[in-house]
N, C-alpha and C positions, 0 to 999 in steps of 0.2 A: 503494499500499500504506499509506503514512503517512496518508493521508486517511482510510482506512477504519479504522485504528487510532485516530486522533483521533475519529472518528465513534462508534465503539464505546465509546471511554472516556467519551464524553458521555451515552450513553444511560441509565445508572444516575440522574444527575443530572436528566435530562428526566423520567425515571419517578418520581422523588421530587416533583417540582413538582406532578405530577397526582395524588397520593395524596389522597384524600378525607380530610376532617377527623373525628376520632373525636367521640363526644358531649362527652368532657371537654375537648377543644380548642375544640369549637364554644362550649360553655358559658362557658369561660374568656374567650372573645373577646367574646361578645354581652351577657351579663348586666349590667343596669344602663344598657344603650344603646338608643337608638332609630335604627335604620337605615333608610335610604330606598334602594329599589332601582330600577333602570332596565332596560329591554329595548330593545335596538336604539337607545338614545340618548333614549328617552322615559321619563318616570317611570311606574313601574308600581305602585308602592305602598310603604307604610311599615309597619315592625313594631317594636313595643317589646318588649324582652326582659326579663322580670321574674325574679324568684328563684323557685325550685321548678319551673323549666322550663315556666313559664307565659309567654303571649305575648298581644299585642294587636296585631291586623292591620288595616289599612284599605286598600283600593284608593284611588287618588287621588280626593278629593271623595266618597268614600263613607263609610257606617256602618261603626263598628269592630266587629269580631269578636274575642272573647276564646277563648283555646284553650290547648293544651299541646303539647309536643313530646317526642319520644323517639327513641332510635337504634334501628334495624332493619338489621342487617348494616352496609353503609357509607353507610346512608342516614340522614337527619334527617327524620323523618316529624311532621307536624302534624295535629292534629284540633281543629277548632273547634267551640264549643259549639252554634251554630246548624245545623251541617252535620256532625254525628258520623258520618254514614256515609261522607263524603267524605274519605279519607285522602289527604293532600298530601306525598308523599316527594321529597326532593331529596338530591343530594350537594352538598357545600360545599367550597371550596378557597380557600386564600390566594392572592391574586393581586396582587402589587405593593402589599401593605399593605392591601389591601381584600378582601371577600368576593366570590366568583363562586359561582353555583349553577346547576346543571342539574337540570330536573324529569325525575325518574325515568319512563321508559317513553314519553317523548316522541320520536317519530321525526324531528320537525322540529327538534329541538335548542333547546327552549324554555330560554332561559338568562338569568339575572338577574345584574347586577353592582351592587355597593355603590356608591353615589355621594354619600352623604352620612351623616354619623353625628353624633348629639348625645346628650346626657343628659337632654335636655328630654322630659318624656311625651308621648305621642302625643296630639294634639288630636282629639277624636272628636265628630263633628257627628251629629246624629241624633235619633230620636223620644224616646230615654230621657235626654236632656240636661235636667237640673234636675227630673227626676221623683223 
């Protein structure tokens, strides 16, 4: 009985740890930063978070894509200029001082973890460099 009481007492704490970030919390954490994300221990890509809810994203060794983000329910959704028809929605959580993100609607549990953070702008390779 004591074990059950302790378990029930911990449930609200566990639930709070899994509460997705609001747009305001997300914005306060990311603006002015460039975050690198990994999936399963492998670098997935890097995103620079600019003011005005603007972003610059690049998969590793790929061309940068500019876009914007907004909140929809408990999700943070991204729209990139070159792929305006492809809405990318994620839920974000704080996890040990880093971000964790789950791709919405993915039954396989596509999840990214922040592995690096800097204030350096995203280095963009590609055909528009120097144009």
